[in-house]
C-alpha positions as CSV (number, residue, x, y, z in Angstrom):
1,X,73.4,-29.6,13.7
2,X,70.5,-30.3,16.1
3,X,68.2,-28.2,13.9
4,X,69.2,-30.1,10.8
5,X,68.5,-33.4,12.5
6,X,65.1,-32.3,13.7
7,X,64.3,-31.1,10.2
8,X,65.3,-34.5,8.7
9,X,63.2,-36.4,11.3
10,X,60.3,-34.1,10.5
11,X,60.6,-34.9,6.8
12,X,60.6,-38.6,7.5
13,X,57.5,-38.4,9.6
14,X,55.7,-36.2,7.0
15,X,56.5,-38.3,4.0
16,X,54.1,-41.2,4.8
17,X,51.4,-38.7,5.7
18,X,51.7,-37.0,2.3
19,X,51.5,-40.4,0.5
20,X,48.5,-41.4,2.6
21,X,46.7,-38.1,1.7
22,X,46.9,-38.9,-2.1
23,X,43.5,-39.8,-3.6
24,X,43.4,-43.3,-5.1
25,X,41.3,-43.6,-8.3
26,X,40.5,-46.8,-10.2
27,X,39.5,-45.8,-13.8
28,X,38.7,-47.1,-17.2
29,X,41.7,-47.1,-19.5
30,X,39.9,-44.9,-22.0
31,X,39.9,-42.2,-19.4
32,X,43.7,-42.2,-18.9
33,X,44.6,-39.0,-20.9
34,X,41.6,-37.0,-19.7
35,X,41.8,-37.9,-16.0
36,X,45.5,-37.4,-15.9
37,X,45.0,-33.8,-17.0
38,X,42.0,-33.4,-14.7
39,X,44.1,-34.7,-11.8
40,X,46.8,-32.1,-12.5
41,X,44.2,-29.3,-12.5
42,X,42.6,-30.7,-9.3
43,X,46.0,-30.8,-7.5
44,X,46.5,-27.1,-8.0
45,X,43.2,-26.1,-6.4
46,X,43.2,-24.9,-2.7
47,X,41.0,-27.9,-1.8
48,X,42.8,-30.3,-4.1
49,X,45.2,-33.2,-3.6
50,X,47.5,-35.5,-5.5
51,X,45.7,-38.3,-7.4
52,X,47.2,-41.7,-7.9
53,X,45.6,-43.9,-10.6
54,X,45.0,-47.6,-11.4
55,X,43.8,-47.7,-15.1
56,X,42.5,-50.8,-16.8
57,X,39.4,-52.6,-18.1
58,X,36.4,-51.5,-16.0
59,X,35.2,-55.1,-15.4
60,X,38.6,-56.3,-14.1
61,X,38.9,-53.2,-11.9
62,X,35.5,-53.9,-10.4
63,X,36.6,-57.4,-9.5
64,X,39.7,-56.1,-7.8
65,X,37.5,-53.6,-5.8
66,X,35.0,-56.3,-4.9
67,X,37.9,-58.3,-3.4
68,X,38.8,-55.4,-1.2
69,X,41.5,-53.5,-3.0
70,X,41.7,-50.0,-1.6
71,X,40.3,-47.0,-3.6
72,X,38.6,-43.7,-3.1
73,X,36.9,-43.4,-6.5
74,X,35.9,-45.8,-9.2
75,X,35.3,-44.3,-12.7
76,X,33.9,-46.9,-15.1
77,X,33.1,-47.0,-18.8
78,X,29.6,-48.2,-18.0
79,X,27.0,-47.7,-15.3
80,X,26.6,-51.4,-14.4
81,X,30.0,-52.0,-12.7
82,X,29.9,-49.0,-10.3
83,X,26.2,-49.9,-9.6
84,X,27.3,-53.4,-8.6
85,X,29.7,-51.9,-6.0
86,X,27.0,-49.5,-4.8
87,X,24.5,-52.3,-4.4
88,X,27.0,-54.3,-2.4
89,X,27.5,-51.5,0.0
90,X,31.0,-50.9,-1.1
91,X,30.3,-47.4,-2.6
92,X,27.9,-44.5,-2.6
93,X,25.4,-43.7,-5.4
94,X,26.4,-43.9,-9.0
95,X,26.7,-40.6,-10.9
96,X,27.0,-40.4,-14.7
97,X,29.8,-38.1,-15.6
98,X,30.6,-38.6,-19.3
99,X,29.5,-40.2,-22.5
100,X,31.3,-41.8,-25.3
101,X,30.5,-43.7,-28.5
102,X,32.1,-46.2,-30.8
103,X,34.2,-45.6,-33.9
104,X,36.0,-47.8,-36.3
105,X,39.8,-47.6,-36.3
106,X,41.1,-49.0,-39.6
107,X,44.4,-49.6,-41.3
108,X,45.4,-47.5,-44.4
109,X,44.7,-50.2,-46.9
110,X,41.1,-50.8,-45.8
111,X,38.3,-49.3,-47.9
112,X,35.9,-48.0,-45.3
113,X,33.2,-45.4,-45.1
114,X,30.2,-45.1,-42.7
115,X,27.7,-46.3,-45.4
116,X,29.7,-49.4,-46.2
117,X,31.1,-50.2,-42.7
118,X,28.7,-53.1,-42.0
119,X,29.5,-54.8,-45.3
120,X,33.2,-54.2,-44.7
121,X,33.4,-55.8,-41.2
122,X,31.3,-58.7,-42.4
123,X,33.8,-59.5,-45.2
124,X,35.5,-62.7,-44.2
125,X,38.9,-61.3,-45.4
126,X,38.7,-58.4,-43.0
127,X,40.2,-59.0,-39.5
128,X,37.8,-57.4,-37.0
129,X,39.2,-56.6,-33.5
130,X,37.3,-55.8,-30.4
131,X,38.1,-55.7,-26.6
132,X,37.0,-58.5,-24.4
133,X,33.3,-58.6,-23.4
134,X,32.5,-58.7,-19.7
135,X,36.1,-57.8,-18.7
136,X,35.9,-54.5,-20.7
137,X,32.7,-52.6,-21.4
138,X,34.2,-51.7,-24.8
139,X,33.7,-55.3,-25.8
140,X,30.2,-55.4,-24.4
141,X,29.3,-52.3,-26.5
142,X,30.8,-54.1,-29.6
143,X,28.5,-57.1,-28.8
144,X,25.6,-54.7,-28.7
145,X,26.6,-53.3,-32.0
146,X,26.5,-56.8,-33.4
147,X,22.9,-57.1,-32.2
148,X,22.1,-53.9,-33.9
149,X,23.6,-55.3,-37.1
150,X,21.2,-58.2,-37.0
151,X,18.3,-55.7,-37.3
152,X,19.9,-54.4,-40.5
153,X,21.0,-57.7,-42.1
154,X,19.8,-61.2,-41.2
155,X,22.6,-63.4,-39.9
156,X,25.0,-60.5,-39.2
157,X,25.1,-60.9,-35.4
158,X,26.1,-64.6,-35.5
159,X,28.7,-63.9,-38.2
160,X,30.3,-60.9,-36.4
161,X,30.4,-62.7,-33.0
162,X,32.1,-65.7,-34.7
163,X,34.8,-63.7,-36.4
164,X,35.5,-60.9,-33.8
165,X,39.0,-61.2,-32.4
166,X,39.2,-60.3,-28.7
167,X,42.6,-58.7,-28.8
168,X,42.8,-56.6,-25.6
169,X,41.0,-55.9,-22.3
170,X,41.0,-59.5,-21.0
171,X,42.7,-61.0,-17.9
172,X,45.2,-62.8,-20.1
173,X,46.2,-59.9,-22.2
174,X,49.4,-58.0,-21.5
175,X,49.0,-54.4,-20.1
176,X,48.8,-51.7,-22.8
177,X,52.0,-49.8,-23.7
178,X,52.8,-47.1,-21.2
179,X,52.8,-44.2,-23.6
180,X,50.8,-45.4,-26.5
181,X,47.2,-46.4,-27.3
182,X,47.0,-50.1,-27.6
183,X,44.4,-50.0,-30.4
184,X,46.7,-48.0,-32.6
185,X,49.5,-50.5,-32.0
186,X,47.2,-53.4,-32.8
187,X,45.9,-52.0,-36.1
188,X,49.4,-50.6,-37.1
189,X,50.9,-54.1,-36.6
190,X,48.1,-55.6,-38.8
191,X,46.7,-57.8,-36.0
192,X,43.3,-56.3,-36.9
193,X,42.2,-54.5,-40.1
194,X,39.4,-52.8,-38.3
195,X,39.1,-52.3,-34.5
196,X,35.8,-51.2,-32.9
197,X,36.7,-48.9,-30.0
198,X,35.6,-45.7,-28.3
199,X,35.9,-42.6,-30.6
200,X,38.1,-41.0,-28.0
201,X,40.6,-43.9,-28.2
202,X,40.5,-43.9,-32.0
203,X,41.3,-40.2,-32.2
204,X,44.3,-40.7,-29.8
205,X,45.4,-43.7,-31.9
206,X,45.4,-41.7,-35.1
207,X,47.5,-38.9,-33.5
208,X,50.1,-41.6,-32.7
209,X,49.7,-43.5,-36.1
210,X,48.6,-40.8,-38.6
211,X,48.3,-43.4,-41.4
212,X,45.3,-45.0,-39.7
213,X,41.6,-44.1,-40.4
214,X,38.9,-43.1,-38.0
215,X,35.5,-43.8,-39.4
216,X,32.1,-42.9,-37.9
217,X,29.6,-45.6,-37.3
218,X,26.0,-44.9,-38.6
219,X,23.5,-44.2,-35.9
220,X,21.3,-47.2,-36.6
221,X,24.3,-49.4,-35.9
222,X,26.2,-47.5,-33.3
223,X,26.1,-47.8,-29.5
224,X,26.5,-45.1,-26.9
225,X,28.5,-45.5,-23.7
226,X,27.5,-43.9,-20.4
227,X,30.4,-43.6,-17.9
228,X,29.5,-43.9,-14.3
229,X,31.4,-43.0,-11.1
230,X,31.2,-43.9,-7.4
231,X,32.9,-42.7,-4.3
232,X,34.0,-45.8,-2.4
233,X,32.8,-46.4,1.1
234,X,35.3,-45.0,3.6
235,X,36.9,-42.8,0.9
236,X,39.1,-39.8,1.9
237,X,37.3,-36.5,1.8
238,X,39.6,-35.4,-1.1
239,X,38.3,-38.4,-3.1
240,X,34.7,-37.0,-2.9
241,X,36.1,-33.6,-3.9
242,X,37.8,-35.0,-6.9
243,X,34.6,-36.7,-8.0
244,X,32.8,-33.4,-7.6
245,X,35.5,-31.7,-9.7
246,X,34.9,-34.1,-12.6
247,X,31.2,-33.1,-12.5
248,X,32.0,-29.4,-12.3
249,X,32.2,-27.1,-15.4
250,X,36.0,-27.1,-15.1
251,X,36.2,-30.9,-15.0
252,X,33.6,-31.3,-17.8
253,X,35.6,-28.9,-19.9
254,X,38.7,-31.1,-19.6
255,X,36.7,-34.2,-20.4
256,X,35.2,-32.4,-23.4
257,X,38.6,-31.4,-24.7
258,X,39.4,-35.2,-25.0
259,X,36.2,-35.9,-26.9
260,X,33.9,-37.0,-24.1
261,X,30.3,-35.7,-24.2
262,X,28.6,-34.5,-21.0
263,X,26.3,-37.1,-19.3
264,X,22.7,-37.3,-20.4
């Protein structure tokens, strides 16, 4: 009886320690599928640990970290947000760890091809969805795409900025569905005819909603996205090891399997 009681007390004491040892990672929502798998692989390593995530728009996550929310690693869909934390002394140096690009996710009734994409999204009858600029880098990249459009067709930037519907990624938007890609839900419901999002998101959305289209964006119009990562000041040692794992060949292979390119 005494041995059972001691064992029970030991378990109660150990439980908080195990929870405390988990690595806390704030990461861009577009990384959810890839980093969840990477975390499972990391946890199986001799030097690994459990990883707990907070996923969301990188700009909003940065604001939370600036206000003092605890984290060990911040993985952003751009380089600017982690650099801001590093410049403020809240994190170590920024490391690029992945690269993405934009694609057009479209409903089944939209006539869309790379060569005609600009004309299609300029059509007043086509509902164009994007994420929220400043709060979510995906929206910032869409804004850059609109600037590129101006070089190809006069007046395009102003027209696209005026018509673009900011449908996700902002502080007032509801959280994305737990087990689905929000972009696929938006397009499948008809809230947008075309949504400009990361190609990795578009591919996942099409798996969930096979009737949707994923269309490549021409190089002279498209925008690349460099993903940056920082280890937060005062992070657990395991947090640094998880960051290194993402940069390792094994970590890069997992990111590549989800459509991310290696950093430049």
